[in-house]
N, C-alpha and C positions, 0 to 999 in steps of 0.2 A: 741649367746646362746639363746635357746628357752626354757622357762619354762612355762608349761601350768597348770593352776589350775582351776578345775571344781567346780561348786556349783549349788545349786538349786534342788537337788534331795530331795526325801521325800516319805511319804505315802499318797496315794490319792485313792479315790474310783473310780471304773470303770466309764468311761464317763467324768471324770474330766480332768484337765489340769495342766501342769507344764511347767516352762521355765528353761532350763539349761543354764548356762553361763560358758564360758571358757576364762579366762584372759590369754593373751599371754604377759608375762613380757618382752619377748625379742622384743616386738613391731614389729614383722615381719608379722603381720596378713595378709595383702593383698599381700605379696610377696610369700605366701605359698598356696599350695594345702592343704586344711584342711577338716577334716571330724569328724563325730561322729560314734563310734562303741558301741556295747553293748555285754555284756556277762552274760548269765543266768547260774545258777548253773548246772554243769555237761555238759555244752554246749560250743561249740567253740565261740570265739569272732567273731561277725558278723558286717558287714557294715550296717549302718542306713541311713546316709545322708552325702553328701560331697559337697564341693564347690571349683571351680577353679576360682580364682579371675581374673586372666588375661583373661581367656576365657569368664568370666562372666556367667558361667553356674553352675547349681546345678544338683544333682542326688540323687534319693531316692530309698531305698529298696522297693520292691512291698508291703511288709507288713505294711509300714508306709505311703505310698503315699496317699496324700489327708488329712492326719491327722497331720503330722509333717512338720515343716518349718525350714530350716537352714538359718541363716542370720548372719551378722556381723556389728560391729560398729568400724571402723578403728580408730576413735578418741579415743575410749576407749580401743582399742586393745582387743576387746572381741568378741568371737564367741558365737552365741546363737543357741539353739534348742527349738523351741516352739512345745510342744506336746499337742495335743488336742484329745478328744475322746479316752482317754487311756483305754487299755484293760489289763486284768490280764496277758496276754502273753507278754506284754511290760515290765514286771518286770525283772530287770537286773541291773548290774552295767554299767553305761554309761561312756565312755571314749572319751575324745577329743584327736585328733591326728593331727600332723602338718608335713609339708614338705614331702608330699607323692609323689609317682611316679604314680602308677596306682590307680585311685581314690578309687576303691572298695577293694583293696587288703591290708589287714592289714600288710603284710610283707614288704611293700614298704614305710612305714612311719618311719621317724627318731625320732620323739618326741611324747611322750604320757603324758597325765595327770595321776593323781592318781585314778581317777574314782569317781563317785558319785552314790549312790544307789537310784534307783527308784523302789518303790513297789506299785503295783496297786491291791487293794482288790476288790473282786467280791461282 
């Protein structure tokens, strides 16, 4: 059983930073393909960043490349998303997802967290 709980969201000014955390209580972190998605009001949920542990690779959406970093701590069963140089357009609810098939496709993930709100003011 995989239970994902996100934290770390909040209100930040443009140019600021936040680090999101996602604790995997099922302790399956490195056995999974995992990712962060986000959903802004009135928009589709979109891929932000993902990691394939066995392949050892990461992938980022073009809109966040160079600003966001996905990483994990297996000992803590925690996935992170370090977000720097935040922009107002990064405002959204951010979701952690696990056990994915196609990394960028939200339809292929079996488990989701409840989401954490990130608001970037201009």
